[in-house]
C-alpha positions, 0 to 999 in steps of 0.5 A: 867451616864457620856458618855465616849468619844473616847479620854477618852477611849484612855486614859484609854487603855493607862493607862492600858498598862502602868500598865501591863508594869510596875505595879503589873502584870510585872515581876521585873527586875533582878538587875545587879551584882555589878562591881568592877574595880581595877588598878595598875600602875605596868606593867607585866615587874615586873616579881616579883611584878606583878604575886601576883597581877595577882593571886589576880585578877584571884582568884576574877574572878574565884570565883565571879560567878554571884555575881560580875564582876571584871574589872582590868587595869594594867600599869596605862592604866586607871589612872596614879600612882598619880591619883589612890587615887583620882580615888578611892575616886571619885568612878571611881575604887573600889580597887587599888594596891598601893605602900605605899611609894607613899601615906604616905603623904596622909595616914601618918600611912602607914609611919610605913612600911618605917621608916629608920632603923625600916624597917629592922625589918619589913623586917625580920618579915613581918608576923607582918603586915599580915591580922588580926594581931594587926598592920594590925588592928591598921593601918585600925583603922587609915585609917578608919578615911579617909574612907580607908580600907587596905584589905591586906598588901601583907604579909610584906615589900619588901627588903629595898630600897638602893641607886643606882647611875651612873657616879656620884657614891654614895658608902658612906654617904659622897658621898651623899653630893650635890647629887640630888636623886630620893626619893618617900617617905617623910620619906626617904627624911627627913632621907637623908637631914642631908647628904646634899641630894636634893630630887626629887619625880619621879614616877617609870614610869618616872624614866628611862628617868630621869636617862638617861637625868641626871635629878637625880644623884642617885636613892633610889629604891627597886631592883624590880624597878631597874630591872622592869623599866630597870634602871640597864641598866644605873646604875653602883653602888649600895650602900646597905644602907637600906634607907626605905622600902615599901609594896604593899597593896590592898585598897578600900574605907571603905564605899565600903567594907562595902557595898560588899554583904555578899556572896561576902566578903569571895571571897575578903578575900580569895584572900587577904589571898592568896596575903598575903602569895604569895607576899612579902614573896615569892619575898624576899625569892625566886625571889630576890636571884634566879633571880633579884640579878643575873640580877643586877650582870650580868649587872656589877653593883658594890654593896657595903655594908655600914660599921657598923659606917655608919649604926650607923650614919644613924640610929642616924640621922634618929631618928628625922624622927621617932619623926616627924612621931609620931607627924603626926599620934599621939604620942600614935598611933605612939609608939604603931605601932612601938612597934608592928613592933619590936614585943612588945605586 
């Protein structure tokens, strides 16, 4: 029989201790619940657009219990506006609220929310963009090719974006010639090119200084941006031409959504359905007429509606944008999306 040395004994005892610590006799460590980090570039200053986002997050936190942890950062404090999609793809964040007009170049299918003149139809019938509708499903079928999932659209689009100006007034299509205009979406930029506009893409967070310094002569924006970013302090005129529109959707990576635990998915879906019912619809019908537009009027801003002739001219000039957009997403898919927007089966 081989005699065990002191060194062998120590080795045996050490191995036994390791077994007790990590082997069959140890209690398995409980896995930490997953953390879902979300962001928005919007600030609490958006008293119309921010509350629905806050409500979505509050519902997630309230109902998640021990299933998951929710971290949320607003005002671009974690990532800036133009970095959100990159952060989502990199896994730095797991969900984001983003304005469609900011990301139509990355995800062209979202351009359906802001096609010139067509946006008016979607503004009047936002329910066609809600969860589980044919349009929502079609958008997600296309987004899935880029590993993106739009959990909710926000229940439709917000009031269309108009043209706001200061000392260099824009109160007609003719006034647009030679003007440098802040435009976010590519669709809106293309629609205004025939009228002699030079577009400048400026995030809303930088817009105040751009207007103040005269970097742009006019601004294409929703009234929420005008008041939320205090642009109304420097603006004198509003030409209510419905240039484009936008929604604020909730996005995740499709691969992330697929891995959300089965018990946690209903929590996300319930919060998303609440967001669909309490975002665009409520803001359009209640907050804009009761709070936002009175603020604009109090600031002394002169609002002028386009004539019927101008609306017709703009619609005719914007038709090439529809054709261009359909080429970006595919003729069949593009036409199907347009048909769904106008209520065709």
